[in-house]
C-alpha positions in Angstrom: -15.4 -0.7 -15.9 -16.6 2.5 -14.2 -17.4 6.0 -15.7 -18.7 9.3 -14.2 -19.3 12.8 -15.3 -20.1 16.0 -13.4 -20.5 19.7 -14.2 -17.0 21.0 -14.8 -17.6 24.5 -13.5 -18.0 23.3 -9.9 -16.3 19.9 -9.5 -12.7 19.0 -9.1 -13.0 16.1 -11.5 -15.5 16.6 -14.4 -14.9 13.2 -16.1 -13.6 9.9 -14.9 -13.3 6.5 -16.6 -11.5 3.3 -15.6 -11.5 -0.3 -16.7 -9.4 -3.4 -16.4 -9.1 -7.1 -17.1 -7.7 -10.1 -15.2 -6.5 -13.3 -16.8 -6.0 -16.4 -14.7 -3.6 -19.2 -15.6 -1.4 -17.4 -18.1 1.6 -19.8 -17.6 1.0 -23.5 -18.0 1.2 -25.3 -14.7 0.5 -22.1 -12.7 -3.3 -22.1 -12.9 -3.8 -19.8 -9.9 -1.6 -17.0 -11.2 -3.4 -13.8 -12.3 -2.3 -11.2 -14.7 -4.1 -7.9 -14.4 -4.2 -4.8 -16.7 -6.1 -1.6 -15.8 -6.3 2.0 -16.9 -7.9 5.1 -15.6 -8.4 8.6 -17.0 -9.7 11.7 -15.4 -10.3 15.3 -16.5 -9.9 18.3 -14.2 -12.8 20.7 -14.0 -12.6 24.1 -15.5 -13.0 25.9 -12.1 -9.9 24.2 -10.8 -8.0 25.2 -14.0 -9.2 28.8 -13.8 -8.1 28.9 -10.1 -4.6 27.8 -11.0 -4.4 30.3 -13.9 -5.4 33.1 -11.5 -2.8 32.0 -8.9 -0.2 31.9 -11.5 -1.0 35.5 -12.6 -0.9 36.7 -9.0 2.4 34.9 -8.4 0.8 32.7 -5.7 1.5 28.9 -5.7 2.7 29.1 -9.4 2.6 25.7 -11.2 1.2 24.0 -14.2 -2.5 24.3 -14.9 -4.0 20.7 -14.5 -6.0 19.3 -17.2 -6.0 15.5 -17.1 -4.4 12.4 -15.7 -3.9 9.0 -17.0 -2.9 5.8 -15.1 -1.9 2.4 -16.4 -1.4 -0.5 -14.0 -0.1 -4.0 -14.7 -0.1 -6.7 -12.0 0.9 -10.3 -11.8 
């Protein structure tokens, strides 16, 4: 696991957390196989959100206002 936080008025990512697990030998007779599951979550800082809102109002680089992102990963 890993987690971090930073002031959201001056950082691109204000909060980040991730974690995962590995399991070895899931299938009988395949003792070296590894199943992995991981997840990550990040929150975008308010300065970046405000910048995108301003750009949208001015008609420059219009797009959605970013807020967060979540990733789920499964490996075998």
